[in-house]
VOPAGU-2260 file (C-alpha; in pm, 1 decimal, decimal comma):
REM VOPAGU-2260
SITE   aa  ch    i         X         Y         Z
SITE  MET   A    0   -1726,1    5147,9   -1716,7
SITE  LYS   A    1   -1563,6    4822,4   -1865,7
SITE  LYS   A    2   -1221,4    4961,2   -1716,6
SITE  GLU   A    3   -1445,1    4950,3   -1393,2
SITE  LEU   A    4   -1597,1    4591,1   -1437,5
SITE  VAL   A    5   -1253,2    4456,2   -1538,2
SITE  ILE   A    6   -1099,7    4583,7   -1191,6
SITE  PHE   A    7   -1362,1    4451,1    -995,5
SITE  ILE   A    8   -1327,6    4114,7   -1120,4
SITE  PHE   A    9    -995,0    4070,2   -1090,0
SITE  PHE   A   10   -1008,6    4231,0    -715,4
SITE  ILE   A   11   -1316,1    3932,8    -670,0
SITE  LEU   A   12   -1043,3    3653,7    -813,9
SITE  SER   A   13    -737,1    3803,7    -621,1
SITE  CYS   A   14    -942,4    3773,8    -291,4
SITE  LYS   A   15    -987,6    3415,2    -367,3
SITE  SER   A   16    -821,8    3207,9    -100,0
SITE  THR   A   17    -590,4    2923,5    -209,9
SITE  ALA   A   18    -656,8    2630,7     -27,0
SITE  GLN   A   19    -355,0    2467,7     101,0
SITE  THR   A   20    -242,2    2103,6       9,5
SITE  THR   A   21    -297,2    1861,3     327,9
SITE  ARG   A   22     -48,4    1598,2     449,3
SITE  TYR   A   23    -389,2    1362,4     427,4
SITE  GLU   A   24    -481,1    1428,9      85,5
SITE  LEU   A   25    -122,5    1299,9     -13,3
SITE  ILE   A   26     -88,1     980,4     175,0
SITE  PHE   A   27    -184,4     639,2      -6,0
SITE  ARG   A   28    -473,2     469,9     128,8
SITE  GLY   A   29    -496,4     149,8     -66,0
SITE  PRO   A   30    -487,6    -202,2      -1,9
SITE  ILE   A   31     -62,0    -229,5      92,5
SITE  SER   A   32     -88,6    -374,5     395,6
SITE  SER   A   33    -467,1    -400,4     478,3
SITE  ASN   A   34    -730,0    -579,0     273,7
SITE  GLN   A   35   -1035,4    -405,7     156,3
SITE  ASN   A   36   -1237,4    -681,9      69,0
SITE  PRO   A   37   -1167,9   -1027,8     204,4
SITE  LYS   A   38   -1426,8   -1182,2     -70,6
SITE  LEU   A   39   -1190,9   -1130,0    -292,1
SITE  VAL   A   40    -831,5   -1066,4    -203,1
SITE  SER   A   41    -668,3   -1299,6      53,1
SITE  ASN   A   42    -350,2   -1166,6     202,6
SITE  GLU   A   43    -229,7   -1524,0     223,0
SITE  ASN   A   44    -242,1   -1476,0    -168,8
SITE  ARG   A   45      76,4   -1273,8    -160,9
SITE  ASN   A   46     418,1   -1332,7    -235,0
SITE  SER   A   47     761,9   -1184,2    -220,4
SITE  LYS   A   48    1087,3   -1173,1    -427,5
SITE  ASP   A   49    1386,5   -1028,7    -261,4
SITE  SER   A   50    1663,7    -923,5    -559,7
SITE  LEU   A   51    1987,2    -732,6    -442,1
SITE  ASN   A   52    1852,3    -396,7    -420,9
SITE  TYR   A   53    1478,4    -452,9    -493,5
SITE  ILE   A   54    1208,7    -637,4    -350,5
SITE  ILE   A   55     876,9    -761,8    -573,8
SITE  ILE   A   56     588,5    -813,0    -388,8
SITE  ARG   A   57     297,5   -1009,0    -561,0
SITE  GLY   A   58     -77,3   -1042,1    -443,0
SITE  LYS   A   59    -347,8   -1254,8    -659,1
SITE  TYR   A   60    -753,8   -1212,5    -604,9
SITE  ILE   A   61    -885,6   -1532,2    -474,4
SITE  SER   A   62    -984,5   -1645,7    -809,9
SITE  GLY   A   63    -581,8   -1654,6    -919,9
SITE  SER   A   64    -597,3   -1347,8   -1106,6
SITE  LYS   A   65    -282,3   -1038,3   -1063,8
SITE  HIS   A   66    -484,6    -787,3    -763,8
SITE  VAL   A   67    -113,0    -581,9    -688,7
SITE  GLU   A   68     203,9    -578,9    -764,0
SITE  ILE   A   69     463,4    -383,6    -548,3
SITE  LEU   A   70     813,3    -322,2    -639,1
SITE  GLN   A   71    1072,2    -173,4    -334,9
SITE  ASP   A   72    1356,4       9,1    -451,3
SITE  LYS   A   73    1562,6     -24,4    -128,5
SITE  ASN   A   74    1800,8     229,2    -269,1
SITE  THR   A   75    1575,3     500,5    -312,7
SITE  LYS   A   76    1324,6     367,2     -19,8
SITE  LEU   A   77    1041,4     402,5    -306,3
SITE  TYR   A   78     703,8     152,8    -392,4
SITE  TYR   A   79     605,5     136,9    -739,6
SITE  TRP   A   80     261,3      41,9    -696,7
SITE  LYS   A   81      66,0    -136,4    -982,6
SITE  GLN   A   82    -324,5    -244,5    -883,6
SITE  PHE   A   83    -533,0    -486,3   -1066,2
SITE  HIS   A   84    -914,3    -483,2   -1163,2
SITE  PRO   A   85   -1079,1    -859,8   -1095,3
SITE  ASN   A   86   -1055,2    -902,0   -1477,8
SITE  GLY   A   87    -680,3    -876,1   -1502,2
SITE  ASN   A   88    -679,1    -540,8   -1658,9
SITE  LEU   A   89    -460,8    -246,2   -1422,6
SITE  LYS   A   90    -637,5     -34,3   -1226,9
SITE  GLU   A   91    -415,2     193,4   -1058,7
SITE  GLU   A   92     -59,6     282,3   -1090,1
SITE  GLY   A   93     199,4     541,7    -931,4
SITE  ILE   A   94     467,2     612,3    -674,6
SITE  MET   A   95     501,3     648,0    -298,2
SITE  THR   A   96     761,4     664,1     -28,4
SITE  LYS   A   97     790,9     389,9     146,7
SITE  ASP   A   98     808,7     493,1     519,1
SITE  ASN   A   99     491,5     717,0     532,7
SITE  ARG   A  100     339,5     619,0     188,1
SITE  ILE   A  101     318,5     965,6      66,6
SITE  CYS   A  102     219,3     931,7    -328,7
SITE  ILE   A  103     456,1    1156,3    -579,2
SITE  GLY   A  104     430,6    1217,0    -952,0
SITE  LYS   A  105     189,2    1091,5   -1153,1
SITE  TRP   A  106     -97,2     862,0   -1048,0
SITE  LYS   A  107    -334,8     732,7   -1352,4
SITE  ILE   A  108    -651,5     549,3   -1274,2
SITE  TYR   A  109    -805,1     296,5   -1512,4
SITE  LEU   A  110   -1137,2     192,0   -1623,1
SITE  GLU   A  111   -1238,3    -173,5   -1556,3
SITE  ASN   A  112   -1249,6    -203,4   -1906,3
SITE  GLY   A  113    -867,9     -65,3   -1952,6
SITE  LYS   A  114    -902,1     282,3   -2079,1
SITE  LEU   A  115    -717,6     549,7   -1883,2
SITE  ASP   A  116    -987,7     736,4   -1630,9
SITE  SER   A  117    -764,3     996,7   -1483,4
SITE  ILE   A  118    -418,1    1110,4   -1348,6
SITE  THR   A  119    -333,3    1316,4   -1082,1
SITE  ASP   A  120       5,2    1472,8   -1057,7
SITE  TYR   A  121     116,2    1472,6    -716,2
SITE  ASP   A  122     398,4    1647,9    -791,5
SITE  LYS   A  123     215,3    2010,4    -860,4
SITE  LYS   A  124      31,5    1993,9    -554,0
SITE  LEU   A  125     297,0    2117,6    -358,9
SITE  LYS   A  126     536,0    2390,9    -492,0
SITE  ILE   A  127     832,0    2204,8    -350,0
SITE  SER   A  128     757,4    1842,5    -490,1
SITE  TYR   A  129     923,4    1525,3    -327,0
SITE  TYR   A  130    1191,7    1514,5    -574,1
SITE  LYS   A  131    1289,2    1866,6    -563,3
SITE  ALA   A  132    1310,8    1832,1    -166,5
SITE  LEU   A  133    1520,7    1533,8    -153,9
SITE  GLU   A  134    1772,3    1713,0    -400,2
SITE  ILE   A  135    1739,4    2028,9    -153,3
SITE  ALA   A  136    1856,4    1771,0     125,6
SITE  LYS   A  137    2120,2    1648,2      -8,9
SITE  LEU   A  138    2281,6    1950,9     -45,2
SITE  ASN   A  139    2237,3    1937,2     314,2
SITE  GLY   A  140    2405,1    1634,6     363,5
SITE  TYR   A  141    2090,3    1404,0     367,2
SITE  GLU   A  142    2090,4    1128,2     128,8
SITE  MET   A  143    1892,9     793,5      85,4
SITE  PRO   A  144    1856,9     557,4     147,8
SITE  GLU   A  145    1935,3     648,4     538,1
SITE  LEU   A  146    1648,0     889,1     542,2
SITE  GLU   A  147    1301,5     842,8     651,4
SITE  VAL   A  148    1106,5    1082,3     479,1
SITE  ASP   A  149     721,7    1256,8     609,5
SITE  LEU   A  150     525,5    1558,3     587,3
SITE  GLU   A  151     489,7    1753,1     881,2
SITE  LYS   A  152     291,2    2043,0     971,4
SITE  ASN   A  153     550,6    2290,1    1139,7
SITE  GLU   A  154     432,6    2639,3    1241,1
SITE  GLU   A  155     157,9    2622,3    1043,8
SITE  LYS   A  156     364,1    2530,1     697,5
SITE  LEU   A  157     357,4    2215,4     578,3
SITE  GLN   A  158     687,2    2125,2     513,5
SITE  TRP   A  159     922,7    1778,8     419,7
SITE  GLN   A  160    1072,6    1619,7     704,5
SITE  PHE   A  161    1390,0    1410,9     659,8
SITE  THR   A  162    1498,4    1236,9     957,7
SITE  LYS   A  163    1887,0    1056,0     938,7
SITE  TRP   A  164    1922,5     817,9    1218,9
SITE  ASN   A  165    2263,7     779,3    1389,7
SITE  ASP   A  166    2195,8     411,3    1531,9
SITE  LYS   A  167    2390,4     140,8    1723,1
SITE  ASP   A  168    2258,3    -184,3    1827,8
SITE  GLY   A  169    1892,6       1,7    1746,0
SITE  SER   A  170    1898,3     306,1    1991,9
SITE  GLY   A  171    2020,6     612,0    1883,3
SITE  THR   A  172    1928,3     974,1    1792,4
SITE  ALA   A  173    1844,9    1207,6    1476,7
SITE  ASN   A  174    1915,8    1475,4    1287,6
SITE  ILE   A  175    1643,8    1623,2    1135,4
SITE  ILE   A  176    1582,4    1919,8     868,5
SITE  PHE   A  177    1276,9    2068,9     734,7
SITE  VAL   A  178    1221,0    2144,7     379,2
SITE  ASP   A  179     937,4    2417,7     331,3
SITE  THR   A  180     684,0    2294,4      58,6
SITE  GLU   A  181     613,7    2655,5     -55,0
SITE  ASN   A  182     993,3    2817,9    -134,4
SITE  GLY   A  183    1226,7    2501,2      14,9
SITE  LYS   A  184    1377,8    2695,4     216,9
SITE  VAL   A  185    1551,5    2472,7     487,9
SITE  SER   A  186    1532,6    2465,4     910,3
SITE  LYS   A  187    1616,3    2262,7    1154,0
SITE  PRO   A  188    1425,0    2179,3    1453,1
SITE  ASP   A  189    1560,5    2285,4    1825,8
SITE  TYR   A  190    1506,8    1914,9    1962,4
SITE  GLN   A  191    1668,9    1568,1    1869,4
SITE  LEU   A  192    1469,5    1235,9    1851,0
SITE  VAL   A  193    1553,0     963,8    2008,3
SITE  ARG   A  194    1477,7     607,4    2007,5
SITE  LYS   A  195    1576,3     348,6    2307,0
SITE  PHE   A  196    1556,1     -89,5    2193,3
């Protein structure tokens, strides 16, 4: 009887559906370019500093305390994000891609008193993380900072899309590869992107 019960439980667990992570779950939806609370934060209270391969953007609450701090690395095309509570304590911190604001790595959320509330590891939401997909893209001749990165659903699969533009005076074509988020398999579309300015 015990053996049959164990087999039955194993069967039930193995039939459980595994939900696939969606692109929407990985996209940052915070106040990077929009103001979520105009009574506390003013977009006029932002300043930026450009230094070689980095841009630092700082925003303040109307009260003058720090609201956001964003470090943009031009070579990796990543944003290192920090948002603060009105009392000055850190609210959240993490890394996202510049082009489409896809959250990567570990994101930490803090309570208003400054204590750590939760950690979300976005690299564990996909079998092939951003960093692993970037390594695969590099092996195929696609390297930063000349790339645009996105997640696309292609043939019912979520895939990393790496786009390399061949521009001349703002117009040109793009070469694209997809890296499957489940197994790392590389594919190329049967089309080419074109843009004209």
